[in-house]
N, CA and C atoms of all chains as a GROMACS GRO file, in nm:
protein
  540
    1MET      N    1   0.216  -0.076   0.189
    1MET     CA    2   0.150  -0.095   0.059
    1MET      C    3   0.246  -0.065  -0.053
    2LEU      N    4   0.224  -0.135  -0.167
    2LEU     CA    5   0.312  -0.118  -0.283
    2LEU      C    6   0.226  -0.101  -0.408
    3LEU      N    7   0.292  -0.051  -0.513
    3LEU     CA    8   0.222  -0.031  -0.640
    3LEU      C    9   0.226  -0.160  -0.721
    4GLY      N   10   0.123  -0.177  -0.804
    4GLY     CA   11   0.121  -0.296  -0.890
    4GLY      C   12   0.039  -0.265  -1.014
    5LYS      N   13   0.052  -0.353  -1.112
    5LYS     CA   14  -0.028  -0.335  -1.233
    5LYS      C   15  -0.101  -0.466  -1.259
    6VAL      N   16  -0.233  -0.458  -1.281
    6VAL     CA   17  -0.312  -0.578  -1.308
    6VAL      C   18  -0.278  -0.624  -1.449
    7ILE      N   19  -0.237  -0.751  -1.463
    7ILE     CA   20  -0.202  -0.799  -1.597
    7ILE      C   21  -0.294  -0.911  -1.642
    8GLY      N   22  -0.384  -0.955  -1.554
    8GLY     CA   23  -0.474  -1.060  -1.599
    8GLY      C   24  -0.569  -1.102  -1.489
    9THR      N   25  -0.664  -1.185  -1.527
    9THR     CA   26  -0.761  -1.233  -1.428
    9THR      C   27  -0.740  -1.383  -1.409
   10LEU      N   28  -0.805  -1.438  -1.307
   10LEU     CA   29  -0.783  -1.578  -1.275
   10LEU      C   30  -0.912  -1.632  -1.218
   11THR      N   31  -0.961  -1.741  -1.273
   11THR     CA   32  -1.089  -1.796  -1.226
   11THR      C   33  -1.065  -1.934  -1.167
   12PRO      N   34  -1.064  -1.946  -1.033
   12PRO     CA   35  -1.045  -2.078  -0.971
   12PRO      C   36  -1.173  -2.160  -0.981
   13CYS      N   37  -1.161  -2.291  -1.005
   13CYS     CA   38  -1.284  -2.371  -1.006
   13CYS      C   39  -1.312  -2.423  -0.866
   14ILE      N   40  -1.207  -2.451  -0.789
   14ILE     CA   41  -1.226  -2.492  -0.649
   14ILE      C   42  -1.143  -2.397  -0.564
   15ILE      N   43  -1.205  -2.343  -0.456
   15ILE     CA   44  -1.130  -2.249  -0.373
   15ILE      C   45  -1.171  -2.266  -0.226
   16TYR      N   46  -1.088  -2.222  -0.138
   16TYR     CA   47  -1.108  -2.238   0.005
   16TYR      C   48  -1.240  -2.171   0.044
   17PRO      N   49  -1.319  -2.232   0.134
   17PRO     CA   50  -1.446  -2.170   0.173
   17PRO      C   51  -1.423  -2.028   0.227
   18GLY      N   52  -1.514  -1.936   0.185
   18GLY     CA   53  -1.498  -1.798   0.230
   18GLY      C   54  -1.442  -1.711   0.120
   19LEU      N   55  -1.374  -1.774   0.024
   19LEU     CA   56  -1.316  -1.696  -0.086
   19LEU      C   57  -1.397  -1.709  -0.213
   20GLU      N   58  -1.515  -1.775  -0.202
   20GLU     CA   59  -1.596  -1.788  -0.323
   20GLU      C   60  -1.638  -1.647  -0.369
   21GLY      N   61  -1.630  -1.627  -0.500
   21GLY     CA   62  -1.680  -1.501  -0.554
   21GLY      C   63  -1.585  -1.385  -0.535
   22VAL      N   64  -1.472  -1.408  -0.470
   22VAL     CA   65  -1.378  -1.297  -0.454
   22VAL      C   66  -1.293  -1.291  -0.581
   23PRO      N   67  -1.291  -1.177  -0.651
   23PRO     CA   68  -1.214  -1.169  -0.775
   23PRO      C   69  -1.064  -1.188  -0.748
   24MET      N   70  -1.002  -1.273  -0.828
   24MET     CA   71  -0.858  -1.297  -0.815
   24MET      C   72  -0.791  -1.242  -0.941
   25LEU      N   73  -0.691  -1.157  -0.922
   25LEU     CA   74  -0.628  -1.094  -1.038
   25LEU      C   75  -0.478  -1.119  -1.036
   26LEU      N   76  -0.420  -1.127  -1.156
   26LEU     CA   77  -0.274  -1.140  -1.166
   26LEU      C   78  -0.215  -0.999  -1.161
   27VAL      N   79  -0.120  -0.978  -1.070
   27VAL     CA   80  -0.065  -0.844  -1.050
   27VAL      C   81   0.086  -0.850  -1.066
   28GLN      N   82   0.139  -0.754  -1.144
   28GLN     CA   83   0.285  -0.740  -1.156
   28GLN      C   84   0.329  -0.630  -1.059
   29PRO      N   85   0.404  -0.662  -0.954
   29PRO     CA   86   0.450  -0.557  -0.862
   29PRO      C   87   0.539  -0.456  -0.936
   30LEU      N   88   0.528  -0.330  -0.895
   30LEU     CA   89   0.605  -0.224  -0.960
   30LEU      C   90   0.693  -0.153  -0.858
   31ASP      N   91   0.800  -0.088  -0.908
   31ASP     CA   92   0.875  -0.001  -0.817
   31ASP      C   93   0.813   0.138  -0.822
   32LYS      N   94   0.872   0.234  -0.752
   32LYS     CA   95   0.801   0.362  -0.739
   32LYS      C   96   0.793   0.438  -0.870
   33ASN      N   97   0.881   0.399  -0.968
   33ASN     CA   98   0.873   0.465  -1.099
   33ASN      C   99   0.792   0.384  -1.199
   34MET      N  100   0.706   0.298  -1.145
   34MET     CA  101   0.614   0.215  -1.224
   34MET      C  102   0.686   0.120  -1.319
   35LYS      N  103   0.807   0.076  -1.279
   35LYS     CA  104   0.878  -0.026  -1.360
   35LYS      C  105   0.852  -0.162  -1.293
   36ALA      N  106   0.837  -0.264  -1.376
   36ALA     CA  107   0.809  -0.398  -1.321
   36ALA      C  108   0.924  -0.439  -1.231
   37GLU      N  109   0.890  -0.499  -1.116
   37GLU     CA  110   0.995  -0.538  -1.022
   37GLU      C  111   0.945  -0.660  -0.946
   38GLY      N  112   1.012  -0.773  -0.962
   38GLY     CA  113   0.973  -0.891  -0.887
   38GLY      C  114   0.873  -0.976  -0.965
   39GLY      N  115   0.841  -1.090  -0.906
   39GLY     CA  116   0.758  -1.187  -0.976
   39GLY      C  117   0.610  -1.152  -0.968
   40VAL      N  118   0.534  -1.209  -1.061
   40VAL     CA  119   0.389  -1.185  -1.065
   40VAL      C  120   0.323  -1.251  -0.944
   41ILE      N  121   0.223  -1.185  -0.886
   41ILE     CA  122   0.150  -1.242  -0.773
   41ILE      C  123   0.002  -1.250  -0.807
   42VAL      N  124  -0.071  -1.328  -0.730
   42VAL     CA  125  -0.216  -1.334  -0.746
   42VAL      C  126  -0.275  -1.262  -0.626
   43ALA      N  127  -0.359  -1.161  -0.653
   43ALA     CA  128  -0.414  -1.081  -0.543
   43ALA      C  129  -0.566  -1.085  -0.548
   44ALA      N  130  -0.627  -1.093  -0.430
   44ALA     CA  131  -0.772  -1.079  -0.423
   44ALA      C  132  -0.804  -0.931  -0.444
   45ASP      N  133  -0.922  -0.900  -0.494
   45ASP     CA  134  -0.954  -0.760  -0.526
   45ASP      C  135  -1.066  -0.711  -0.435
   46SER      N  136  -1.033  -0.629  -0.335
   46SER     CA  137  -1.137  -0.582  -0.242
   46SER      C  138  -1.224  -0.475  -0.306
   47THR      N  139  -1.172  -0.407  -0.411
   47THR     CA  140  -1.256  -0.304  -0.474
   47THR      C  141  -1.355  -0.367  -0.573
   48ARG      N  142  -1.322  -0.488  -0.618
   48ARG     CA  143  -1.406  -0.561  -0.716
   48ARG      C  144  -1.419  -0.484  -0.846
   49MET      N  145  -1.331  -0.387  -0.872
   49MET     CA  146  -1.346  -0.305  -0.994
   49MET      C  147  -1.217  -0.297  -1.073
   50ALA      N  148  -1.108  -0.356  -1.023
   50ALA     CA  149  -0.982  -0.340  -1.095
   50ALA      C  150  -0.986  -0.424  -1.222
   51ALA      N  151  -0.940  -0.364  -1.332
   51ALA     CA  152  -0.940  -0.434  -1.462
   51ALA      C  153  -0.795  -0.446  -1.510
   52PRO      N  154  -0.770  -0.537  -1.606
   52PRO     CA  155  -0.633  -0.550  -1.657
   52PRO      C  156  -0.579  -0.417  -1.709
   53GLN      N  157  -0.449  -0.398  -1.692
   53GLN     CA  158  -0.371  -0.280  -1.729
   53GLN      C  159  -0.390  -0.164  -1.631
   54GLU      N  160  -0.468  -0.182  -1.528
   54GLU     CA  161  -0.487  -0.070  -1.436
   54GLU      C  162  -0.379  -0.070  -1.329
   55LEU      N  163  -0.344   0.053  -1.286
   55LEU     CA  164  -0.244   0.070  -1.180
   55LEU      C  165  -0.318   0.060  -1.046
   56ILE      N  166  -0.265  -0.025  -0.956
   56ILE     CA  167  -0.333  -0.045  -0.827
   56ILE      C  168  -0.230  -0.037  -0.715
   57TYR      N  169  -0.278  -0.034  -0.590
   57TYR     CA  170  -0.188  -0.056  -0.479
   57TYR      C  171  -0.245  -0.168  -0.395
   58TYR      N  172  -0.152  -0.251  -0.345
   58TYR     CA  173  -0.196  -0.373  -0.277
   58TYR      C  174  -0.127  -0.382  -0.142
   59GLU      N  175  -0.187  -0.466  -0.055
   59GLU     CA  176  -0.130  -0.485   0.079
   59GLU      C  177  -0.108  -0.633   0.101
   60GLY      N  178  -0.013  -0.668   0.187
   60GLY     CA  179   0.015  -0.808   0.213
   60GLY      C  180  -0.014  -0.841   0.358
   61GLY      N  181   0.004  -0.966   0.389
   61GLY     CA  182  -0.007  -1.009   0.527
   61GLY      C  183  -0.149  -1.004   0.579
   62ARG      N  184  -0.162  -0.982   0.711
   62ARG     CA  185  -0.294  -0.985   0.773
   62ARG      C  186  -0.384  -0.875   0.718
   63GLU      N  187  -0.323  -0.762   0.683
   63GLU     CA  188  -0.404  -0.652   0.632
   63GLU      C  189  -0.472  -0.691   0.501
   64ALA      N  190  -0.408  -0.783   0.426
   64ALA     CA  191  -0.471  -0.828   0.301
   64ALA      C  192  -0.603  -0.897   0.332
   65ALA      N  193  -0.604  -0.979   0.437
   65ALA     CA  194  -0.729  -1.049   0.471
   65ALA      C  195  -0.830  -0.951   0.530
   66LEU      N  196  -0.782  -0.856   0.608
   66LEU     CA  197  -0.873  -0.760   0.673
   66LEU      C  198  -0.948  -0.674   0.572
   67ALA      N  199  -0.891  -0.662   0.450
   67ALA     CA  200  -0.953  -0.572   0.352
   67ALA      C  201  -1.075  -0.634   0.288
   68LEU      N  202  -1.093  -0.766   0.307
   68LEU     CA  203  -1.209  -0.831   0.242
   68LEU      C  204  -1.326  -0.831   0.340
   69GLU      N  205  -1.449  -0.846   0.287
   69GLU     CA  206  -1.566  -0.843   0.378
   69GLU      C  207  -1.553  -0.956   0.479
   70LYS      N  208  -1.554  -1.080   0.427
   70LYS     CA  209  -1.534  -1.193   0.520
   70LYS      C  210  -1.383  -1.198   0.542
   71TRP      N  211  -1.334  -1.148   0.658
   71TRP     CA  212  -1.190  -1.131   0.662
   71TRP      C  213  -1.115  -1.241   0.735
   72PHE      N  214  -1.185  -1.345   0.773
   72PHE     CA  215  -1.104  -1.451   0.833
   72PHE      C  216  -1.074  -1.556   0.724
   73VAL      N  217  -1.007  -1.510   0.616
   73VAL     CA  218  -0.982  -1.598   0.501
   73VAL      C  219  -0.832  -1.602   0.473
   74PRO      N  220  -0.786  -1.713   0.414
   74PRO     CA  221  -0.642  -1.725   0.385
   74PRO      C  222  -0.604  -1.649   0.258
   75VAL      N  223  -0.566  -1.523   0.274
   75VAL     CA  224  -0.527  -1.442   0.158
   75VAL      C  225  -0.400  -1.367   0.197
   76ASP      N  226  -0.300  -1.361   0.105
   76ASP     CA  227  -0.181  -1.286   0.150
   76ASP      C  228  -0.152  -1.163   0.065
   77HIS      N  229  -0.229  -1.141  -0.041
   77HIS     CA  230  -0.217  -1.014  -0.114
   77HIS      C  231  -0.356  -0.970  -0.154
   78THR      N  232  -0.389  -0.845  -0.128
   78THR     CA  233  -0.520  -0.793  -0.168
   78THR      C  234  -0.505  -0.654  -0.227
   79ILE      N  235  -0.578  -0.630  -0.336
   79ILE     CA  236  -0.578  -0.498  -0.398
   79ILE      C  237  -0.664  -0.406  -0.312
   80ILE      N  238  -0.604  -0.296  -0.265
   80ILE     CA  239  -0.673  -0.205  -0.174
   80ILE      C  240  -0.740  -0.092  -0.251
   81GLY      N  241  -0.676  -0.050  -0.361
   81GLY     CA  242  -0.735   0.061  -0.435
   81GLY      C  243  -0.676   0.074  -0.574
   82ILE      N  244  -0.747   0.150  -0.656
   82ILE     CA  245  -0.702   0.175  -0.793
   82ILE      C  246  -0.643   0.315  -0.797
   83VAL      N  247  -0.523   0.325  -0.855
   83VAL     CA  248  -0.452   0.453  -0.854
   83VAL      C  249  -0.502   0.539  -0.969
   84ASP      N  250  -0.544   0.664  -0.939
   84ASP     CA  251  -0.577   0.757  -1.046
   84ASP      C  252  -0.450   0.825  -1.097
   85ASP      N  253  -0.364   0.864  -1.000
   85ASP     CA  254  -0.245   0.939  -1.041
   85ASP      C  255  -0.137   0.924  -0.936
   86VAL      N  256  -0.014   0.904  -0.982
   86VAL     CA  257   0.101   0.905  -0.891
   86VAL      C  258   0.177   1.034  -0.920
   87HIS      N  259   0.185   1.122  -0.824
   87HIS     CA  260   0.252   1.251  -0.847
   87HIS      C  261   0.389   1.245  -0.782
   88HIS      N  262   0.493   1.236  -0.867
   88HIS     CA  263   0.630   1.232  -0.813
   88HIS      C  264   0.677   1.374  -0.788
   89LEU      N  265   0.733   1.397  -0.670
   89LEU     CA  266   0.786   1.530  -0.638
   89LEU      C  267   0.932   1.530  -0.680
   90ASP      N  268   0.976   1.623  -0.765
   90ASP     CA  269   1.118   1.621  -0.805
   90ASP      C  270   1.197   1.694  -0.697
   91LEU      N  271   1.272   1.612  -0.620
   91LEU     CA  272   1.340   1.666  -0.502
   91LEU      C  273   1.484   1.702  -0.530
   92GLU      N  274   1.532   1.663  -0.651
   92GLU     CA  275   1.678   1.689  -0.673
   92GLU      C  276   1.702   1.837  -0.693
   93MET      N  277   1.012   0.084   1.359
   93MET     CA  278   0.975   0.201   1.276
   93MET      C  279   1.082   0.221   1.172
   94LEU      N  280   1.045   0.292   1.066
   94LEU     CA  281   1.139   0.312   0.955
   94LEU      C  282   1.159   0.460   0.932
   95LEU      N  283   1.276   0.490   0.873
   95LEU     CA  284   1.304   0.627   0.828
   95LEU      C  285   1.263   0.637   0.683
   96GLY      N  286   1.196   0.748   0.648
   96GLY     CA  287   1.156   0.764   0.509
   96GLY      C  288   1.161   0.908   0.468
   97ARG      N  289   1.148   0.929   0.335
   97ARG     CA  290   1.139   1.067   0.284
   97ARG      C  291   1.022   1.071   0.187
   98VAL      N  292   0.937   1.172   0.207
   98VAL     CA  293   0.818   1.184   0.122
   98VAL      C  294   0.864   1.219  -0.019
   99CYS      N  295   0.830   1.134  -0.118
   99CYS     CA  296   0.877   1.161  -0.254
   99CYS      C  297   0.763   1.162  -0.353
  100GLY      N  298   0.639   1.156  -0.304
  100GLY     CA  299   0.528   1.161  -0.400
  100GLY      C  300   0.395   1.144  -0.329
  101THR      N  301   0.288   1.163  -0.405
  101THR     CA  302   0.154   1.143  -0.349
  101THR      C  303   0.077   1.049  -0.441
  102ILE      N  304  -0.019   0.977  -0.382
  102ILE     CA  305  -0.100   0.882  -0.460
  102ILE      C  306  -0.243   0.933  -0.455
  103HIS      N  307  -0.305   0.947  -0.571
  103HIS     CA  308  -0.446   0.989  -0.575
  103HIS      C  309  -0.530   0.870  -0.619
  104SER      N  310  -0.635   0.842  -0.541
  104SER     CA  311  -0.716   0.725  -0.574
  104SER      C  312  -0.860   0.753  -0.532
  105THR      N  313  -0.955   0.726  -0.623
  105THR     CA  314  -1.095   0.746  -0.585
  105THR      C  315  -1.164   0.612  -0.556
  106ILE      N  316  -1.122   0.507  -0.630
  106ILE     CA  317  -1.184   0.376  -0.605
  106ILE      C  318  -1.092   0.298  -0.512
  107ASN      N  319  -1.133   0.283  -0.386
  107ASN     CA  320  -1.048   0.210  -0.292
  107ASN      C  321  -1.133   0.155  -0.178
  108HIS      N  322  -1.070   0.079  -0.092
  108HIS     CA  323  -1.137   0.024   0.026
  108HIS      C  324  -1.188   0.142   0.107
  109GLN      N  325  -1.309   0.131   0.166
  109GLN     CA  326  -1.370   0.250   0.225
  109GLN      C  327  -1.286   0.310   0.337
  110PHE      N  328  -1.200   0.229   0.398
  110PHE     CA  329  -1.116   0.288   0.504
  110PHE      C  330  -1.030   0.400   0.448
  111TYR      N  331  -0.988   0.386   0.318
  111TYR     CA  332  -0.893   0.482   0.262
  111TYR      C  333  -0.961   0.603   0.200
  112ASP      N  334  -1.096   0.613   0.211
  112ASP     CA  335  -1.162   0.735   0.162
  112ASP      C  336  -1.109   0.853   0.243
  113ASN      N  337  -1.085   0.965   0.174
  113ASN     CA  338  -1.028   1.090   0.228
  113ASN      C  339  -0.915   1.066   0.327
  114LYS      N  340  -0.830   0.968   0.296
  114LYS     CA  341  -0.702   0.953   0.367
  114LYS      C  342  -0.592   0.999   0.272
  115ARG      N  343  -0.490   1.060   0.326
  115ARG     CA  344  -0.382   1.110   0.242
  115ARG      C  345  -0.276   1.001   0.228
  116LEU      N  346  -0.252   0.956   0.101
  116LEU     CA  347  -0.155   0.850   0.076
  116LEU      C  348  -0.027   0.912   0.020
  117LEU      N  349   0.085   0.885   0.086
  117LEU     CA  350   0.212   0.941   0.042
  117LEU      C  351   0.306   0.830  -0.002
  118LEU      N  352   0.382   0.860  -0.108
  118LEU     CA  353   0.486   0.769  -0.155
  118LEU      C  354   0.611   0.803  -0.075
  119VAL      N  355   0.668   0.706  -0.007
  119VAL     CA  356   0.779   0.731   0.084
  119VAL      C  357   0.899   0.649   0.043
  120ASP      N  358   1.011   0.715   0.020
  120ASP     CA  359   1.137   0.646  -0.005
  120ASP      C  360   1.191   0.597   0.129
  121ARG      N  361   1.226   0.469   0.140
  121ARG     CA  362   1.286   0.422   0.264
  121ARG      C  363   1.434   0.460   0.266
  122LEU      N  364   1.482   0.510   0.378
  122LEU     CA  365   1.618   0.563   0.388
  122LEU      C  366   1.708   0.470   0.468
  123LYS      N  367   1.840   0.478   0.435
  123LYS     CA  368   1.938   0.410   0.520
  123LYS      C  369   1.965   0.502   0.641
  124LYS      N  370   2.051   0.453   0.734
  124LYS     CA  371   2.069   0.530   0.857
  124LYS      C  372   2.135   0.664   0.830
  125ASP      N  373   2.209   0.675   0.718
  125ASP     CA  374   2.274   0.805   0.693
  125ASP      C  375   2.183   0.897   0.613
  126GLY      N  376   2.058   0.854   0.589
  126GLY     CA  377   1.963   0.943   0.524
  126GLY      C  378   1.958   0.928   0.374
  127SER      N  379   2.040   0.838   0.319
  127SER     CA  380   2.036   0.824   0.171
  127SER      C  381   1.931   0.719   0.135
  128PRO      N  382   1.865   0.736   0.017
  128PRO     CA  383   1.758   0.642  -0.020
  128PRO      C  384   1.812   0.500  -0.033
  129SER      N  385   1.731   0.403   0.013
  129SER     CA  386   1.779   0.264   0.010
  129SER      C  387   1.728   0.193  -0.115
  130GLY      N  388   1.648   0.261  -0.198
  130GLY     CA  389   1.599   0.196  -0.320
  130GLY      C  390   1.461   0.137  -0.299
  131LYS      N  391   1.427   0.107  -0.174
  131LYS     CA  392   1.294   0.053  -0.149
  131LYS      C  393   1.198   0.170  -0.121
  132TYR      N  394   1.069   0.142  -0.134
  132TYR     CA  395   0.972   0.248  -0.109
  132TYR      C  396   0.850   0.185  -0.043
  133LEU      N  397   0.757   0.267   0.003
  133LEU     CA  398   0.627   0.215   0.045
  133LEU      C  399   0.524   0.328   0.036
  134ILE      N  400   0.396   0.288   0.040
  134ILE     CA  401   0.287   0.386   0.039
  134ILE      C  402   0.231   0.388   0.180
  135ALA      N  403   0.227   0.507   0.241
  135ALA     CA  404   0.185   0.515   0.381
  135ALA      C  405   0.072   0.616   0.396
  136VAL      N  406  -0.011   0.593   0.497
  136VAL     CA  407  -0.118   0.687   0.530
  136VAL      C  408  -0.057   0.798   0.614
  137ASP      N  409  -0.085   0.922   0.578
  137ASP     CA  410  -0.025   1.035   0.650
  137ASP      C  411  -0.117   1.078   0.763
  138THR      N  412  -0.061   1.091   0.884
  138THR     CA  413  -0.144   1.140   0.996
  138THR      C  414  -0.085   1.268   1.055
  139VAL      N  415   0.028   1.316   0.997
  139VAL     CA  416   0.090   1.435   1.058
  139VAL      C  417   0.109   1.546   0.954
  140ASP      N  418   0.040   1.537   0.841
  140ASP     CA  419   0.052   1.638   0.735
  140ASP      C  420   0.197   1.661   0.694
  141ALA      N  421   0.265   1.550   0.662
  141ALA     CA  422   0.405   1.562   0.620
  141ALA      C  423   0.410   1.627   0.483
  142GLY      N  424   0.508   1.711   0.464
  142GLY     CA  425   0.518   1.783   0.337
  142GLY      C  426   0.617   1.715   0.242
  143ALA      N  427   0.632   1.776   0.123
  143ALA     CA  428   0.718   1.718   0.021
  143ALA      C  429   0.863   1.718   0.067
  144GLY      N  430   0.931   1.608   0.049
  144GLY     CA  431   1.073   1.602   0.077
  144GLY      C  432   1.109   1.592   0.223
  145GLU      N  433   1.011   1.590   0.312
  145GLU     CA  434   1.043   1.585   0.454
  145GLU      C  435   1.083   1.443   0.495
  146THR      N  436   1.175   1.437   0.590
  146THR     CA  437   1.212   1.306   0.645
  146THR      C  438   1.109   1.269   0.750
  147VAL      N  439   1.055   1.147   0.738
  147VAL     CA  440   0.944   1.108   0.825
  147VAL      C  441   0.973   0.975   0.895
  148LEU      N  442   0.896   0.954   1.001
  148LEU     CA  443   0.903   0.830   1.078
  148LEU      C  444   0.780   0.749   1.039
  149VAL      N  445   0.802   0.624   0.994
  149VAL     CA  446   0.691   0.544   0.942
  149VAL      C  447   0.678   0.417   1.025
  150ILE      N  448   0.557   0.391   1.072
  150ILE     CA  449   0.528   0.262   1.137
  150ILE      C  450   0.491   0.165   1.024
  151ASP      N  451   0.550   0.046   1.023
  151ASP     CA  452   0.519  -0.049   0.916
  151ASP      C  453   0.473  -0.181   0.976
  152GLU      N  454   0.380  -0.170   1.071
  152GLU     CA  455   0.334  -0.291   1.138
  152GLU      C  456   0.186  -0.275   1.169
  153GLY      N  457   0.105  -0.374   1.131
  153GLY     CA  458  -0.040  -0.358   1.131
  153GLY      C  459  -0.101  -0.326   1.266
  154ASN      N  460  -0.056  -0.399   1.371
  154ASN     CA  461  -0.121  -0.380   1.499
  154ASN      C  462  -0.104  -0.237   1.550
  155SER      N  463   0.018  -0.186   1.541
  155SER     CA  464   0.042  -0.048   1.586
  155SER      C  465  -0.035   0.050   1.498
  156ALA      N  466  -0.037   0.022   1.368
  156ALA     CA  467  -0.107   0.114   1.276
  156ALA      C  468  -0.254   0.121   1.313
  157ARG      N  469  -0.312   0.005   1.344
  157ARG     CA  470  -0.455   0.006   1.379
  157ARG      C  471  -0.480   0.078   1.511
  158GLN      N  472  -0.383   0.070   1.603
  158GLN     CA  473  -0.401   0.144   1.729
  158GLN      C  474  -0.397   0.294   1.702
  159ILE      N  475  -0.306   0.336   1.613
  159ILE     CA  476  -0.295   0.480   1.582
  159ILE      C  477  -0.423   0.528   1.514
  160ILE      N  478  -0.473   0.447   1.419
  160ILE     CA  479  -0.590   0.488   1.344
  160ILE      C  480  -0.716   0.465   1.430
  161ASN      N  481  -0.700   0.389   1.538
  161ASN     CA  482  -0.811   0.364   1.629
  161ASN      C  483  -0.927   0.291   1.562
  162ASP      N  484  -0.890   0.187   1.485
  162ASP     CA  485  -0.993   0.106   1.417
  162ASP      C  486  -0.938  -0.036   1.411
  163THR      N  487  -1.000  -0.127   1.485
  163THR     CA  488  -0.938  -0.258   1.505
  163THR      C  489  -0.944  -0.347   1.380
  164SER      N  490  -1.026  -0.309   1.282
  164SER     CA  491  -1.030  -0.400   1.165
  164SER      C  492  -0.992  -0.325   1.039
  165ALA      N  493  -0.911  -0.220   1.053
  165ALA     CA  494  -0.873  -0.143   0.933
  165ALA      C  495  -0.757  -0.212   0.863
  166PRO      N  496  -0.762  -0.227   0.730
  166PRO     CA  497  -0.652  -0.290   0.656
  166PRO      C  498  -0.539  -0.190   0.633
  167VAL      N  499  -0.471  -0.151   0.741
  167VAL     CA  500  -0.366  -0.051   0.724
  167VAL      C  501  -0.240  -0.103   0.792
  168ARG      N  502  -0.124  -0.077   0.732
  168ARG     CA  503  -0.001  -0.126   0.793
  168ARG      C  504   0.104  -0.016   0.801
  169SER      N  505   0.109   0.073   0.698
  169SER     CA  506   0.214   0.176   0.700
  169SER      C  507   0.150   0.311   0.730
  170VAL      N  508   0.196   0.371   0.840
  170VAL     CA  509   0.139   0.500   0.882
  170VAL      C  510   0.255   0.594   0.915
  171ILE      N  511   0.244   0.718   0.865
  171ILE     CA  512   0.347   0.818   0.899
  171ILE      C  513   0.307   0.881   1.032
  172ILE      N  514   0.395   0.870   1.130
  172ILE     CA  515   0.359   0.917   1.263
  172ILE      C  516   0.447   1.031   1.311
  173GLY      N  517   0.547   1.070   1.233
  173GLY     CA  518   0.632   1.177   1.283
  173GLY      C  519   0.716   1.238   1.172
  174ILE      N  520   0.759   1.363   1.195
  174ILE     CA  521   0.847   1.432   1.102
  174ILE      C  522   0.980   1.453   1.173
  175VAL      N  523   1.088   1.410   1.106
  175VAL     CA  524   1.219   1.408   1.170
  175VAL      C  525   1.291   1.540   1.143
  176ASP      N  526   1.343   1.603   1.251
  176ASP     CA  527   1.421   1.725   1.232
  176ASP      C  528   1.567   1.693   1.210
  177GLN      N  529   1.618   1.599   1.291
  177GLN     CA  530   1.763   1.579   1.289
  177GLN      C  531   1.795   1.433   1.314
  178ILE      N  532   1.898   1.382   1.244
  178ILE     CA  533   1.945   1.245   1.268
  178ILE      C  534   2.092   1.255   1.306
  179ASN      N  535   2.127   1.207   1.424
  179ASN     CA  536   2.269   1.206   1.465
  179ASN      C  537   2.316   1.062   1.467
  180VAL      N  538   2.415   1.031   1.384
  180VAL     CA  539   2.464   0.892   1.380
  180VAL      C  540   2.609   0.888   1.430
   0.00000   0.00000   0.00000
């Protein structure tokens, strides 16, 4: 799982059967210090509560599909949870 | 499996129900000599790894689900061990 920030929402008019009603959000992947890293992705939202500007963590691959109720669906990124706090341990 | 070092914790109340009361750790992925490789991941802790400890992380869904013993859990990265020594 990796950190991401929701930067927008996306409303498909036609979508693959099984994905109707699943919220699709635009997510900017982040590195561990919450800096933007890599291209924007579209992620399904299993919590159904993530809003723009919120810090989230997402999963890819088969686990992304498993996180949704109907999980035999073609999804490759899914928001697993909303981050309340990232506590960095200063190890130096 | 991957080598990692615990470098933070993630607190989350709104999440997929599988992750309720699971401990999520921020793990720096390490090169073979133990130095950080720049990449990181968030893993579910099953061995109570502490801050700064070098850990062994499974990063593959099927094995993770076998460890968690739940065949439909959306989990891929699991900390399964704490490393004492690396000899290269």
